[in-house]
C-alpha atoms as one frame of an Amber mdcrd trajectory, in Angstrom:
protein
  58.976  43.825 -39.682  56.517  46.059 -41.734  53.563  47.696 -40.006  50.660
  48.549 -42.090  47.262  49.729 -40.915  43.869  47.737 -41.838  43.462  49.782
 -44.733  46.949  49.827 -46.171  47.250  45.856 -46.477  46.107  45.583 -49.916
  49.054  47.614 -51.255  51.410  45.355 -49.628  52.544  42.147 -51.571  51.985
  39.424 -48.967  52.794  36.379 -51.372  55.292  33.892 -49.149  55.020  36.385
 -46.095  54.373  35.644 -42.053  51.528  38.051 -41.671  49.837  38.848 -37.792
  46.603  40.434 -37.877  45.739  42.804 -34.705  42.640  44.273 -35.518  39.438
  44.754 -33.928  37.122  41.604 -34.554  34.894  43.379 -37.213  38.189  44.326
 -39.280  39.560  40.999 -38.832  36.406  39.141 -39.903  36.562  41.224 -43.210
  40.044  40.851 -43.927  41.395  37.479 -43.100  39.939  35.412 -45.424  41.735
  37.530 -48.107  44.981  37.503 -46.457  44.667  33.990 -45.643  44.504  33.526
 -49.867  47.614  35.516 -50.339  50.205  34.975 -47.339  52.322  31.989 -46.512
  51.056  32.045 -42.941  48.964  34.081 -40.819  48.578  34.380 -36.957  45.200
  36.168 -35.877  45.597  37.975 -32.682  41.677  37.339 -31.189  40.738  40.196
 -28.189  37.482  38.642 -27.869  35.533  36.467 -30.175  32.367  37.606 -31.895
  29.225  36.180 -33.572  29.861  35.531 -37.542  26.918  34.653 -39.342  26.501
  34.361 -43.315  23.794  36.623 -43.094  22.477  39.360 -41.036  20.602  37.616
 -37.841  18.954  38.699 -34.727  18.709  35.069 -33.019  21.167  33.451 -31.586
  20.521  29.803 -32.528  21.299  30.620 -36.457  24.809  32.291 -35.227  25.371
  29.162 -33.060  24.725  26.683 -35.866  26.316  28.553 -38.333  29.510  28.212
 -35.791  28.866  24.700 -34.990  28.509  23.412 -38.811  31.370  25.633 -40.204
  33.810  24.853 -37.582  34.367  21.306 -36.831  37.176  21.196 -33.944  35.574
  21.617 -30.638  38.264  23.397 -28.879  38.637  25.879 -31.878  34.978  26.394
 -31.536  35.170  27.261 -28.164  37.947  29.717 -28.597  35.510  31.566 -31.320
  32.253  31.559 -28.780  31.592  34.966 -27.634  30.183  34.693 -23.902  26.583
  36.203 -24.558  24.386  36.699 -27.680  23.372  40.316 -29.056  21.734  40.786
 -32.146  23.830  43.932 -33.164  26.914  42.070 -32.384  26.501  39.598 -35.468
  29.165  40.403 -38.176  28.219  39.182 -41.482  30.712  36.723 -43.010  30.558
  33.630 -45.066  34.230  32.752 -45.320  35.948  33.773 -41.916  35.560  30.574
 -39.952  37.027  29.041 -42.960  40.036  31.170 -43.481  40.613  30.532 -39.797
  40.851  26.597 -40.268  42.647  26.922 -43.379  46.481  24.973 -42.714  48.187
  28.354 -43.074  46.201  30.383 -40.538  46.680  30.027 -36.758  44.281  31.792
 -34.165  46.298  33.411 -31.199  43.970  34.185 -28.194  46.369  35.229 -25.654
  46.553  39.123 -25.473  49.199  40.981 -27.164  51.599  42.048 -24.460  54.119
  43.837 -26.959  55.508  44.376 -30.611  58.977  43.545 -31.028  61.581  43.770
 -33.462  60.667  40.481 -35.063  57.008  40.192 -34.795  54.190  40.129 -31.463
  54.875  39.123 -27.997  51.726  37.674 -26.239  51.407  37.667 -22.555  52.184
  34.085 -22.264  55.784  35.121 -23.326  56.044  33.678 -27.016  57.082  35.626
 -29.633  55.465  35.079 -32.800  57.380  36.071 -35.955  55.860  37.897 -38.750
  56.868  39.973 -41.648  54.312  42.114 -42.168  51.855  43.296 -38.960  48.272
  44.627 -39.825  47.039  46.750 -37.318  44.151  49.334 -37.027  46.040  53.017
 -38.098  45.848  54.502 -34.741  47.825  51.602 -33.389  50.236  51.735 -36.213
  50.717  55.530 -35.797  51.527  54.951 -31.942  54.205  52.121 -32.742  55.895
  54.715 -35.504  56.374  56.967 -32.638
């Protein structure tokens, strides 16, 4: 398994690979749409859901409506719904929710327990095999040590 940082993933040929994305929400929202377009399969390890809207908003109704209209599956929508609304917490993206619903993408909400040789083990004990793991740079450096 190869570990790359949030900026270095663009230099990696992801075609036909299994990719894991373990990034802070703002970074994941930014890169997941592009990664799902290139990789064979993508697993997004979500630490906590964040509000996403197609334009900057300060009222919760717009962000909630965007989530409801874009994510049809009620269970997935529940997993993507944050506990409370804060206007500063809205991340702007028109394609993140659609990318998460692609057939080659899976949202993982269990906490990451360990990075292992073949991929990522989550708290419930499942080992998710990936060929490439995209992480923030400090995590990549800690794993390399």
